[in-house]
N, C-alpha and C positions, 0 to 999 in steps of 0.2 A: 300239438301242431299249431303253427302260427295262425292259420286260417280260422281256428276255433276260438282263439282268445279275443276278449273284448278289451279294447284300449280306450282310455279317456281321450277325447278330442276337445281341446279348449274352444270356447266360443270365438267366433270370428273377430279379429281386431277391428276396431272402429276408429275412424279418423275424422277430424274436423277440417283438415286441409288435405288436398289431393296428394297421393303418393305415386311415385314413378319408379319402376323397377327395371332392371336389365335382366332378362332371362338369357343366361349363357349356356348354350347347349351343344353337345357333341352328338351329331346324328349318325354316329358310326353304325349303330343298329337302328336303322331309320324307323321301322315300325314301332319299336319300343320308345324311341325318342319322340315320335309323333304323339303317342299316347300320353307320355309324361308332359309334353308341352300342352296338350289339350287340358289336362288336369290343372296345370299351373295357371294357364290363361283364365280358366273358369274361376279359380279362387281369387285371383287378382281383380278381375272384373266384379265379382260379388262384393269385394271390399271397396269398390268405387275407384280402384287404382288404374293406372295405365302402365304400359310396358313396351319395351323394345326387345326384339329377339336378335341375339348375336350367335352365329354358328362358328364353332372351332373344330379342328380335325379330331381331337380325342380328349379324354378326361384329363390328361396332364396339362393341356393348354387352357382348361377352364379357369384355374386360379390366376394365371397370367393375364388372361383377357379381363377378368374382374378387376385386377389391379390397374390395368391400363384404363378401363372404363372409369374407375374411381378417380384417377388422376386427371382424366380428360373430359369428363361429363358431369352431369348434375343428378345422378340417380340417388334415390333415398335408400335403396337396397338392391340385393342381387339374389337370383335364383340359379343355382348350379344344377344342371341336369345332364345326365349321361348314364352309361351302363358299361360295366366291365364284367365280362363273363370269364370264369376261370378256364384257362387253356392248359396246355401241356408243359409250359415253362414257368419260371419264377417271375416272368414279366408281369403277370397278374398281381403279385404281391407288391411289386414296385409301383405300379400304376395306382392301385388302391391306397396304399400307405402314403405315397407322396402327394397325390391329389387331395386326399383328406387332410393331411398335415398342413399343406399350403393354405387350404380354405380355413382351417382352424386358426392359423397364424394371422390371416387377414381379419378374421372375426375378432381376435384378441386386440387387434389394432383399432377396432371400432367400427368395422364394416358390418352391416346387417346382411347376413348371407344365410339362405336356406339351402342346405346341402342335400340335393336329390340325386347324387351320383350313386346308382345302384351297384353293389358289389355282390355278385351272385355266383353260384356254382354251375348253373345251367340256364338255358334259354327259357324253360318253363317257369322257373322262379322269377326271371325278369319280366315275363309277360304278365304274370299275376300281379306283381308289384307296380308295374307301369299302368295297368288298366284302370282308367278313371272310375269304372263301375266296380272295381274290386279294391285293391289296397291303395290306389291313387297316390303313389309316392310323389308324383309331380305336384299335385295339389297340396300335399303335406309340406313339401319344401317351400312352396310359395307362402303357405300359412305361417311357417316358421319365420321366413323373412319379414312378413308383415307384422308379426308379433314383436320381433326385434326392433323394427322401425317404430312401432307404437311405444315400446319401452324407451327407446332413445329420445323420442319426442317428449315423453312424460318426464324423464329425468333431465333432459336437456333444457326444459323450460324452467327448471328450478334454479335459483341463484344461491350461490354460496358466498359467505363472507368470512371474515376473520372470527374465529371462535364461534359464538352463538349469534353474532350480529349479522343481519343481512347487509349487503353492500350499500343499500340506500340509506341506512341509518348512519348518521354522522358520528364519528368517534370523537368525543370531546376529551380534551386534556384536563387533568385535575385543576380546579380553580378557574375554569373558563366557561362555566355554565351561563354566566350573565355577561359575557364579553371577555375581552383579553385582560390579562392581569396587568396591573401597573406596579411599578417599583416604588 
């Protein structure tokens, strides 16, 4: 059973400059969303970050809102929070697959997104996963976004040049070590 397994949790990401995240949340199941939001806020604040909360109607709108925010604002990363509980139709599969795929595509384009959209069979599973005192998936999604931001800052600070030379190193043409060649 999932509740009995022990999972490794990475140490909290550390930043030398402030981070700002957008928490994009669907409050379709309000009590579950509120718990996930509490976990995400706590994790972001513990890392010294700030956030803005954006509500959208459902899980399918979360990736679109993230894309709009990325084009229109200055967020370092995003936390996607919502819950999809299986019903009697195939709509569940569409919502789960399409929202996840869209978030993954945005991530592959370079956005730092922690995906906290729960996809569960029943309400009890959602309650356990959303509870900050239990599985805290909202906090986990925020931590994932923060780790991706830290990774982006780490690698974004590095410079790349041609071959093995850094861009700051001048590339000299043969015979020009002591000035230009004369004929």
